[in-house]
C-alpha positions as CSV (number, residue, x, y, z in Angstrom):
1,M,74.2,84.6,28.3
2,Q,73.6,82.4,30.4
3,I,70.9,79.5,30.0
4,R,68.5,81.1,32.6
5,E,68.7,84.5,30.6
6,I,68.2,82.7,27.2
7,V,64.8,80.7,28.4
8,E,63.5,84.1,29.9
9,K,64.3,85.9,26.5
10,I,62.5,83.0,24.9
11,N,59.4,83.1,27.1
12,S,59.0,86.9,27.0
13,L,59.1,86.5,23.1
14,K,56.5,84.0,23.0
15,G,54.4,86.2,24.8
16,D,54.8,89.1,22.7
17,L,54.0,86.7,19.7
18,T,50.8,85.8,21.1
19,Y,49.9,89.4,21.6
20,W,50.9,90.3,17.9
21,E,48.9,87.2,16.4
22,A,45.8,88.1,18.5
23,L,45.9,91.7,17.1
24,L,46.3,90.5,13.6
25,H,43.4,88.1,13.8
26,E,41.3,90.9,15.5
27,V,42.1,93.3,12.5
28,Q,41.5,90.6,9.8
29,N,37.8,90.1,11.3
30,D,37.2,93.3,11.2
31,C,38.4,94.2,7.5
32,Q,36.3,94.6,4.8
33,H,38.1,92.5,2.5
34,D,39.2,93.5,-1.1
35,Y,40.7,90.5,-2.6
36,V,43.0,90.0,-5.5
37,K,43.1,86.7,-7.0
38,V,46.6,85.2,-7.8
39,D,46.8,81.7,-8.9
40,Y,45.5,79.3,-6.4
41,Y,44.7,81.9,-3.4
42,K,43.6,85.2,-2.9
43,T,45.2,88.2,-0.8
44,C,43.3,91.0,0.5
45,L,44.9,94.4,-0.1
46,K,44.1,96.0,3.2
47,C,45.0,93.5,5.8
48,Q,47.0,90.8,3.7
49,K,44.9,87.8,4.7
50,T,45.5,85.2,2.4
51,E,42.9,82.5,1.6
52,S,43.6,79.4,-0.4
53,L,41.1,78.6,-3.5
54,Y,40.4,75.2,-4.2
55,Y,39.1,74.1,-7.8
């Protein structure tokens, strides 16, 4: 592979990652969360959103 091809592939993957992160954020915002508490955090069973618990 040439350097140019590698850079193009990296940029393509960055675009894909941005899309998937935005989609994940949208799904997690629309979710009616059903959390399970584990030690210092809780995780939603439906969308896998994790939140820290502070004591």
